C-alpha positions as CSV (number, residue, x, y, z in Angstrom):
1,M,3.8,34.3,115.3
2,E,3.1,32.0,112.4
3,I,4.3,32.7,108.9
4,T,2.2,31.1,106.1
5,L,2.2,31.6,101.9
6,P,-0.9,31.9,100.9
7,T,0.1,32.4,96.9
8,D,3.4,32.1,95.0
9,E,3.2,35.9,95.7
10,Q,2.6,36.6,99.6
11,I,3.6,36.0,102.9
12,L,1.1,36.4,105.5
13,I,2.5,36.8,109.0
14,T,-0.2,36.4,111.9
15,R,0.7,37.2,115.4
16,E,-1.2,37.3,118.6
17,F,-1.0,39.7,121.1
18,A,-1.8,39.7,125.0
19,A,-2.2,43.9,124.4
20,P,-5.5,45.9,123.2
21,K,-5.8,46.6,119.7
22,H,-5.4,50.4,120.1
23,L,-2.2,50.1,121.9
24,V,-0.6,47.6,119.3
25,Y,-1.5,49.8,116.6
26,R,-0.3,53.0,118.5
27,A,2.7,51.2,118.4
28,W,2.6,50.9,115.1
29,T,1.9,54.2,114.3
30,T,3.7,56.7,116.5
31,P,7.0,57.2,115.1
32,E,9.1,57.7,118.4
33,L,7.6,54.4,119.5
34,V,8.4,52.6,116.2
35,R,12.0,53.5,116.4
36,R,11.9,51.3,119.7
37,W,10.5,48.2,118.5
38,W,11.7,48.7,114.4
39,A,15.3,47.5,115.0
40,G,14.5,44.6,116.9
41,H,17.7,43.3,118.6
42,R,19.6,44.0,115.0
43,G,20.6,47.2,115.5
44,T,19.3,50.5,116.3
45,T,16.4,52.6,114.8
46,T,18.2,55.9,113.8
47,D,15.5,57.8,111.8
48,V,11.4,57.6,111.7
49,E,9.4,59.9,109.5
50,M,5.7,59.0,109.0
51,D,3.1,60.6,107.2
52,L,0.3,58.5,107.8
53,R,-2.1,59.5,105.6
54,P,-3.1,58.0,101.7
55,G,-0.5,59.1,99.7
56,G,1.8,60.0,103.0
57,R,5.3,58.7,102.5
58,W,7.5,57.0,105.5
59,R,11.4,56.0,106.0
60,Y,12.9,53.9,108.4
61,V,16.6,53.6,109.0
62,L,18.4,51.2,110.7
63,K,21.9,51.3,111.7
64,T,23.2,47.5,112.6
65,N,25.0,46.2,115.2
66,D,27.9,45.8,112.4
67,G,27.8,49.3,111.5
68,A,26.0,49.4,108.3
69,E,23.1,51.4,107.9
70,V,19.9,50.1,106.3
71,G,17.1,52.0,104.5
72,F,13.1,51.2,104.2
73,H,10.7,53.6,102.1
74,G,7.3,53.3,101.3
75,E,3.9,55.3,100.6
76,Y,0.8,54.8,102.3
77,R,-1.9,53.8,100.1
78,E,-5.1,53.3,102.7
79,V,-5.2,54.3,106.5
80,V,-8.5,53.0,108.2
81,P,-7.3,54.3,112.0
82,E,-6.9,51.0,114.2
83,E,-8.0,49.0,111.5
84,K,-6.3,48.9,108.3
85,I,-2.6,50.7,106.8
86,V,-2.1,49.6,102.8
87,Y,1.3,50.8,102.2
88,T,4.0,50.2,99.9
89,E,7.6,49.1,100.7
90,V,11.1,50.0,98.9
91,F,14.2,48.3,100.3
92,E,16.9,51.0,99.5
93,M,20.3,49.9,97.7
94,P,23.3,51.4,97.2
95,G,23.2,52.8,93.8
96,V,19.6,52.6,93.0
97,D,17.1,55.0,92.7
98,P,15.1,54.6,95.4
99,D,12.0,56.2,93.7
100,S,12.6,53.8,90.4
101,V,11.7,50.8,92.2
102,D,8.1,49.9,93.4
103,G,8.1,47.6,96.4
104,P,6.2,45.1,97.7
105,L,2.2,45.9,98.7
106,N,2.1,45.3,102.6
107,T,-2.0,45.4,104.2
108,A,-1.6,45.4,107.9
109,T,-4.9,45.0,109.8
110,F,-5.6,45.3,113.1
111,T,-8.3,42.9,115.4
112,A,-9.6,43.1,118.5
113,L,-9.7,39.4,120.3
114,G,-11.8,41.0,123.2
115,A,-11.2,43.6,125.7
116,D,-6.9,42.7,126.1
117,R,-6.1,40.9,123.3
118,S,-5.6,41.5,119.4
119,V,-3.8,39.8,116.4
120,L,-2.3,41.5,113.6
121,R,-1.8,39.9,110.2
122,L,0.6,41.3,107.9
123,L,0.0,40.3,104.1
124,T,3.0,41.2,101.9
125,E,2.3,41.3,98.2
126,T,5.4,41.0,96.4
127,G,4.3,40.8,92.7
128,S,6.3,37.5,91.8
129,K,7.7,34.2,93.7
130,E,11.3,35.2,93.1
131,L,11.3,38.3,95.2
132,R,8.8,36.0,97.8
133,D,11.5,33.7,98.3
134,M,14.5,36.3,98.3
135,I,12.4,37.9,101.3
136,L,11.9,34.6,102.9
137,E,15.7,33.7,102.5
138,S,16.8,37.2,103.6
139,G,16.6,36.3,107.5
140,M,13.3,38.4,107.8
141,E,11.6,35.7,110.1
142,G,14.2,36.0,112.9
143,G,13.6,40.1,112.8
144,V,9.9,39.8,112.5
145,R,9.9,37.3,115.8
146,E,11.7,40.2,117.4
147,Q,9.6,43.3,116.2
148,M,6.8,41.4,117.3
149,V,8.1,40.4,120.9
150,L,9.5,44.2,121.4
151,I,5.8,45.5,120.2
152,E,4.0,43.5,122.6
153,E,6.0,44.8,125.5
154,L,5.6,48.4,124.5
155,A,1.8,48.4,124.1
156,N,1.5,46.8,127.5
157,S,3.8,49.7,128.5
158,L,1.2,52.1,127.1
159,R,-1.1,51.0,129.3
């Protein structure tokens, strides 16, 4: 997995998989499969809600290994099956109305690299350098690395 910073307001995560694109996409978009990888090794995913269509909403909740609950939610802006998903992502903070916050905009693209390999590119547009840096300093990289390994294992288990 590679993390690059194309601009002061962007984070680009690129990960090649030894798995077909359609299975990586399936792992990314099927609630019962998302539940198996989204928390990485940092806890348990306790809630996965997905309405995978433009204007549809999503919400994931993680119960960390130390017992804290962490929620994220957003709205799907564009969905091209097995190709691209554009969605917002809001970190739910205690005491903050979750609908009053505009989160980063993520664009996930899925590309085949032959029959049994694929690449996922996840571009996060944060809107500010401060938010970009806060995300980078949050420990996000370690969690995403864990997620990507689990996605590859899960996608291959679907063959």
